[in-house]
C-alpha positions as CSV (number, residue, x, y, z in Angstrom):
1,X,90.0,106.9,124.3
2,X,92.0,109.0,121.9
3,X,94.3,108.7,118.9
4,X,97.8,110.2,118.9
5,X,101.0,109.9,116.9
6,X,103.2,107.0,118.1
7,X,106.3,108.0,120.1
8,X,108.8,106.5,122.5
9,X,106.6,107.0,125.5
10,X,104.0,104.4,124.4
11,X,104.3,101.0,125.9
12,X,103.8,98.5,123.0
13,X,104.9,95.3,124.8
14,X,101.4,94.1,125.7
15,X,99.7,94.9,122.3
16,X,98.3,91.7,120.7
17,X,95.8,91.8,117.8
18,X,95.9,88.1,116.9
19,X,98.1,88.5,113.9
20,X,101.7,88.1,114.9
21,X,103.1,90.0,111.9
22,X,101.1,93.1,112.9
23,X,102.1,92.9,116.6
24,X,105.8,92.5,115.7
25,X,105.7,95.3,113.2
26,X,104.3,97.7,115.8
27,X,106.8,96.7,118.5
28,X,109.9,96.4,116.2
29,X,109.5,98.6,113.2
30,X,107.0,101.4,113.7
31,X,109.2,103.9,115.5
32,X,112.2,103.2,113.3
33,X,110.1,103.7,110.2
34,X,108.9,107.1,111.6
35,X,112.5,108.1,112.3
36,X,113.4,107.2,108.7
37,X,110.4,109.0,107.2
38,X,109.0,105.7,105.8
39,X,105.6,105.8,107.5
40,X,103.7,107.5,110.3
41,X,101.9,105.5,113.0
42,X,99.0,106.5,115.2
43,X,97.9,104.7,118.3
44,X,94.5,104.4,119.9
45,X,95.0,104.9,123.7
46,X,92.7,103.7,126.4
47,X,94.0,104.9,129.8
48,X,97.7,104.2,129.3
49,X,97.2,101.2,127.1
50,X,97.7,101.0,123.3
51,X,94.6,99.1,122.1
52,X,94.9,99.8,118.4
53,X,97.1,101.5,115.7
54,X,97.4,102.3,112.1
55,X,100.2,103.4,109.9
56,X,100.2,105.6,106.8
57,X,102.6,106.3,104.0
58,X,102.4,108.2,100.7
59,X,102.8,106.6,97.3
60,X,101.7,106.6,93.7
61,X,99.8,104.3,91.5
62,X,99.8,104.0,87.7
63,X,96.5,104.3,85.9
64,X,96.6,100.7,84.7
65,X,96.9,99.4,88.3
66,X,93.6,101.0,89.3
67,X,90.1,99.6,88.9
68,X,88.7,100.7,85.5
69,X,86.1,102.9,87.1
70,X,88.8,104.8,89.0
71,X,91.1,105.1,86.0
72,X,88.7,106.7,83.5
73,X,90.0,110.2,82.5
74,X,93.2,110.1,84.4
75,X,96.6,110.8,82.7
76,X,98.9,107.8,82.0
77,X,102.0,109.9,82.0
78,X,102.7,109.8,85.7
79,X,101.7,108.0,88.9
80,X,98.5,109.2,90.7
81,X,99.0,110.2,94.3
82,X,97.7,107.9,97.0
83,X,97.9,107.3,100.7
84,X,98.5,103.8,101.8
85,X,97.1,102.5,105.1
86,X,100.0,100.2,105.6
87,X,98.8,98.7,108.8
88,X,95.7,98.8,110.9
89,X,95.0,96.6,114.0
90,X,92.9,96.5,117.1
91,X,93.9,94.5,120.2
92,X,92.1,91.1,120.6
93,X,90.3,92.3,123.7
94,X,88.7,95.2,121.8
95,X,87.9,93.6,118.4
96,X,84.3,93.7,117.3
97,X,83.5,96.9,119.2
98,X,83.6,99.3,116.2
99,X,87.1,100.6,117.1
100,X,88.5,99.3,113.8
101,X,86.0,101.5,112.0
102,X,86.9,104.5,114.2
103,X,90.6,104.0,113.4
104,X,89.8,103.8,109.7
105,X,87.9,107.0,109.9
106,X,90.8,108.7,111.7
107,X,93.1,107.3,108.9
108,X,90.8,108.8,106.3
109,X,90.9,112.2,108.0
110,X,94.7,112.0,108.1
111,X,94.8,110.9,104.5
112,X,92.5,113.7,103.4
113,X,94.8,116.3,105.2
114,X,97.8,114.8,103.5
115,X,96.0,114.8,100.2
116,X,95.4,118.5,100.5
117,X,99.2,119.0,100.6
118,X,100.5,116.2,98.4
119,X,97.6,115.7,95.9
120,X,96.5,112.2,96.9
121,X,93.4,111.0,95.0
122,X,93.2,107.5,96.5
123,X,93.5,105.5,99.7
124,X,95.0,102.1,99.3
125,X,95.2,99.1,101.6
126,X,97.1,95.8,101.5
127,X,94.8,93.4,103.5
128,X,96.9,90.9,105.4
129,X,94.2,88.2,105.2
130,X,90.6,87.5,104.0
131,X,89.2,88.9,107.3
132,X,90.9,92.2,106.7
133,X,89.9,92.2,103.1
134,X,86.2,91.8,104.1
135,X,86.6,94.6,106.6
136,X,87.9,97.0,104.0
137,X,85.4,95.9,101.4
138,X,82.6,96.7,103.8
139,X,83.8,100.4,103.7
140,X,83.9,100.6,99.9
141,X,87.5,99.5,99.1
142,X,87.7,97.6,95.8
143,X,89.9,94.9,94.4
144,X,91.5,95.2,91.1
145,X,90.3,92.2,89.0
146,X,93.2,90.0,88.0
147,X,95.6,91.5,90.5
148,X,97.4,88.8,92.5
149,X,96.1,85.4,93.7
150,X,92.4,85.3,94.5
151,X,91.9,86.8,97.9
152,X,95.6,87.2,98.7
153,X,98.1,89.9,98.1
154,X,95.8,92.2,96.2
155,X,95.8,95.9,96.9
156,X,92.4,97.5,97.4
157,X,91.5,101.2,96.6
158,X,88.9,103.8,97.4
159,X,88.8,107.3,96.0
160,X,89.7,109.7,98.8
161,X,86.6,111.9,98.2
162,X,84.4,108.8,98.3
163,X,85.9,107.7,101.6
164,X,85.4,111.1,103.1
165,X,81.8,111.1,101.9
166,X,81.0,107.6,103.0
167,X,82.2,108.2,106.5
168,X,80.4,111.6,106.7
169,X,83.6,113.4,107.6
170,X,83.0,117.1,107.9
171,X,85.6,119.8,107.2
172,X,87.7,117.7,104.8
173,X,87.9,117.8,101.1
């Protein structure tokens, strides 16, 4: 198994993760978003089959949108750089095997590399449901109290350096 950047050669037709919105996004929007420089998608390959993917994009967050502990000492005159893990999914047949964690580690490595060039301080995620929210929380991502409806639509954050340290990623900032 290995991870590589999505391109036209990947067969996406059989990918199913159990969340139709994530399946459709991969098949219909991922390549077009790459062509338009809106996001970058990376696929987990087993043999010739795509069994997982994640997508990244760069963004910014204002200090008042961050958890208080993350916002202390930051300027409020401009947005703070972040990398958004816009999508992350594992095929139904491979869920529960630790591959989601492996993809998240790969996403953190990519985010750290991007952060070296574009000054990202945070990684953010927009969990699609409570199961995804629990997954990210297990790796140190935090909700912002009072942001959105309880358990839904709330962005979660982790400092990039904390993510790198928690996953024990060597050779990254």
